[in-house]
C-alpha positions in Angstrom: 85.0 143.2 67.4 86.9 144.4 64.3 88.8 142.2 62.0 91.1 142.8 59.0 89.4 141.4 55.9 89.5 141.4 52.2 86.1 142.9 51.1 84.2 144.2 48.2 82.3 147.5 48.5 80.8 147.2 45.0 80.3 144.5 42.4 82.8 144.2 39.6 86.2 142.8 38.6 88.9 141.5 40.9 90.2 145.0 41.4 87.1 145.5 43.7 88.8 143.3 46.3 90.3 145.6 49.0 91.8 145.2 52.4 89.7 146.8 55.1 88.7 146.6 58.8 85.2 145.3 59.4 83.1 145.1 62.5 81.8 141.6 63.0 78.4 141.0 64.6 78.1 140.1 68.2 78.9 136.4 68.9 75.7 134.4 69.2 75.2 132.0 72.1 75.6 128.9 69.8 78.5 130.4 67.8 82.3 130.4 68.0 84.8 133.0 66.9 87.6 131.4 64.8 91.0 132.8 64.1 91.4 132.0 60.4 94.5 130.1 59.5 93.4 129.3 55.9 90.4 129.6 53.6 89.9 128.7 50.0 88.4 130.0 46.8 85.3 128.6 45.1 83.4 129.8 42.0 80.6 131.2 44.2 83.2 133.7 45.5 83.9 135.4 42.2 80.4 134.9 40.8 79.1 136.8 43.8 81.9 139.5 43.5 80.8 140.0 39.9 77.2 140.5 40.9 75.7 137.3 39.4 74.1 136.4 42.8 72.9 139.8 43.8 69.2 139.0 43.6 69.6 135.8 45.5 71.8 137.4 48.2 70.8 141.1 48.4 73.4 142.0 51.0 74.7 145.4 52.2 78.3 146.3 51.5 81.0 145.8 52.6 80.9 142.0 51.8 83.6 139.6 53.1 83.7 136.8 50.6 84.8 133.2 51.3 82.9 130.3 52.8 85.6 127.8 53.8 87.6 128.1 57.0 90.2 126.2 58.9 91.5 127.7 62.1 91.5 127.8 65.9 88.6 128.7 68.2 89.4 131.8 70.2 85.9 132.5 71.8 82.7 130.6 72.3 79.1 131.6 72.8 77.4 131.1 76.2 75.5 127.9 75.1 78.4 126.2 73.2 79.2 122.9 75.1 81.0 120.6 72.6 83.7 123.0 71.5 86.3 125.0 73.5 88.9 127.7 73.0 92.1 126.4 71.5 90.4 123.6 69.4 91.5 123.3 65.7 88.5 123.1 63.5 87.3 123.5 59.9 83.9 124.4 58.6 81.6 125.6 55.8 79.9 128.5 57.6 76.5 129.8 56.7 76.4 132.0 53.6 76.4 135.5 55.1 78.1 138.7 54.1 80.6 138.1 56.9 82.7 135.4 55.1 86.1 133.9 55.7 88.6 136.2 53.8 89.4 137.7 57.2 91.6 137.2 60.2 88.5 136.2 62.3 85.2 134.7 61.4 82.1 133.6 63.2 80.7 130.0 62.7 77.6 128.3 64.1 78.7 125.5 66.4 76.7 122.8 64.7 78.7 123.4 61.4 82.1 122.7 62.9 84.2 119.6 62.4 87.5 118.7 64.1 90.5 119.3 61.9 92.4 116.0 61.7 95.9 116.3 63.3 97.5 114.7 60.2 96.1 117.4 57.9 97.4 121.0 57.5 95.2 124.1 57.9 95.6 124.6 54.1 94.5 121.0 53.3 91.6 121.3 55.7 90.5 124.7 54.3 90.3 123.2 50.8 87.6 120.7 51.9 84.3 122.1 53.3 82.5 123.7 50.4 83.8 121.4 47.6 83.9 118.3 49.8 80.3 118.7 51.1 79.1 119.5 47.5 80.6 116.2 46.4 79.2 114.3 49.3 75.7 115.7 49.0 75.7 115.3 45.2 76.7 111.7 45.4 74.9 110.4 48.4 72.2 112.8 49.8 70.7 113.5 46.3 72.4 110.9 44.1 71.8 107.9 46.4 75.0 106.3 45.1 75.6 102.8 46.6 78.4 100.2 46.3 78.5 98.3 42.9 77.0 101.2 40.9 78.8 103.2 38.2 79.2 106.9 38.5 80.4 109.4 35.9 82.0 112.5 37.5 82.6 115.4 35.1 85.8 117.5 35.5 87.5 115.1 37.9 90.5 117.4 38.4 88.4 120.3 39.5 87.9 121.3 43.2 84.7 119.3 43.6 85.7 116.5 41.3 88.8 115.6 43.3 86.7 114.9 46.4 83.9 113.2 44.5 86.2 110.6 43.0 87.6 109.7 46.4 84.3 109.6 48.1 82.6 107.5 45.4 85.5 105.1 45.3 85.5 104.7 49.1 81.7 103.9 48.9 82.4 101.0 46.5 81.4 102.5 43.2 83.0 102.1 39.8 84.3 105.6 39.1 84.6 107.1 35.6 85.7 110.7 35.1 86.6 113.2 32.4 89.8 115.3 32.5 92.7 116.5 30.2 95.4 113.9 29.8 97.9 115.7 32.1 95.7 114.9 35.0 94.9 111.2 34.2 97.7 109.7 36.5 96.6 111.8 39.5 92.9 110.9 39.1 93.7 107.2 38.8 95.8 107.5 41.9 92.8 109.0 43.7 90.6 106.1 42.7 89.2 106.7 39.2 88.7 103.4 37.3 88.5 105.1 33.9 89.6 108.6 32.8 88.3 109.9 29.5 90.3 112.7 27.8 87.5 115.2 26.9 89.8 116.8 24.3 90.0 113.7 22.2 87.0 111.6 23.1 83.2 112.3 23.3 82.2 110.5 26.5 78.6 110.1 25.3 79.9 107.9 22.4 81.8 105.5 24.6 79.7 105.1 27.7 76.3 103.5 28.5 74.3 102.2 31.4 75.8 104.7 33.9 73.8 104.8 37.2 74.7 108.3 38.3 76.1 111.3 36.5 77.6 114.0 38.8 77.5 117.1 36.6 79.8 120.0 37.4 79.8 121.5 33.9 76.3 122.1 32.7 75.5 123.1 29.1 76.2 120.6 26.3 78.0 118.3 28.8 74.9 118.0 30.8 72.7 117.5 27.8 74.9 114.7 26.4 75.1 113.0 29.8 71.5 111.9 29.4 72.6 109.6 26.5 74.8 107.5 28.9 72.4 107.0 31.7 70.5 103.7 32.3 66.7 103.8 32.5 66.8 104.2 36.2 69.8 106.6 36.1 70.1 109.8 38.0 71.7 113.1 37.1 72.7 115.5 39.8 74.0 118.9 38.7 75.7 121.6 40.7 75.2 124.1 37.8 72.1 124.7 35.6 68.8 122.9 36.1 68.3 120.1 33.6 65.8 120.5 30.7 62.4 119.1 31.6 62.0 117.0 28.5 65.4 115.3 29.2 64.7 115.0 33.0 61.6 113.0 32.2 63.7 110.2 30.5 65.5 109.2 33.7 64.6 108.4 37.3 66.1 111.6 38.8 67.5 114.8 37.3 68.0 117.9 39.4 70.2 120.8 40.2 71.3 121.1 43.9 72.5 123.8 46.2 74.9 123.0 49.0 73.6 122.8 52.6 76.3 123.4 55.2 76.5 120.3 57.4 79.0 119.7 60.3 78.1 116.0 60.7 78.8 115.2 57.0 82.0 117.3 57.2 83.1 115.3 60.2 82.6 112.1 58.2 84.9 113.5 55.6 87.4 114.5 58.3 87.4 110.9 59.6 88.1 109.6 56.1 91.0 112.0 55.9 92.4 110.7 59.2 92.2 107.2 57.8 94.1 108.3 54.7 91.1 107.6 52.4 90.5 111.2 51.3 93.1 113.9 50.7 93.1 117.4 49.4 94.8 118.3 46.1 95.9 121.9 46.3 96.9 123.4 43.0 97.9 126.8 44.2 98.3 128.7 47.5 98.1 132.5 47.8 98.5 134.7 50.8 95.3 136.2 52.3 96.1 139.7 51.1 94.5 142.0 48.6 96.9 141.0 45.8 96.8 137.3 46.8 93.0 137.1 46.7 92.8 139.0 43.4 95.3 136.5 41.8 93.3 133.6 43.3 90.1 134.9 41.8 91.6 135.4 38.4 92.9 131.8 38.4 89.6 130.3 39.6 87.7 132.1 36.9 89.7 130.4 34.2 88.1 127.1 35.1 91.5 125.4 34.6 92.8 125.3 38.1 93.9 121.8 39.2 92.4 120.9 42.6 91.8 123.6 45.1 93.0 127.2 45.3 93.9 128.0 48.9 94.5 131.3 50.8 96.8 131.0 53.7 96.9 133.5 56.7 100.3 133.3 58.3 
């Protein structure tokens, strides 16, 4: 079937984003077709648009960006048993060139989670990529447990917002870095200590941290090794840690998100219980101009919370 989508037909600036009609692949037997109600913008979107990931993902054009979706199932493959037409879901689909900046998108059924009734499509669409990144960084790789101390860099960012809430819910002591204007919000979300990175060098005031969740890389990552305990762990979602520093702690690695419907359902259940919520900094329409504006904001690295695209 054909769908309206916002695509790129070449790598480059935000003006490469164009509205077009794209033919989707045939629906697989373990897949569902979703009518997209909302999606969100993540750094991978504009990094791929600019061509930074072209070697890792050597795809044909046109490429539909976007790897978050909240919407309604409108068709199911022949072997789909758990899900049915009319269900409201959200998901982090597989990373293919048929993304979610579209009226319709295809998702493998094992990646789906039920959208909580108490949560809007926009709030749900904000979660999958950022929420799963936080979950896997903290627990799958970081092995965070109750009673430990975690330092989450850039707490007001898309991933940081969820990481603070998930870590607090797991019983950890949560320290984060953010500009002063976001301190009250982050404390409300569960941060025990918020350090203003404009005025304070975190590496001079912290020690014996069990886990650092690094969303920044560079000097922030390098300095993070100074605050870790001997058995400390550093999990990064950006650059790989230097080997000579990695050898000084128990674990230091850079991770890449794995889509996971079961983990997403765990986050959905926490949202239903009121223990995790989305913080949406900006909403744009899923149009050519809306997506361009959303990409430009995301690339500043100063967006608060998540940037969402709504498809009314």
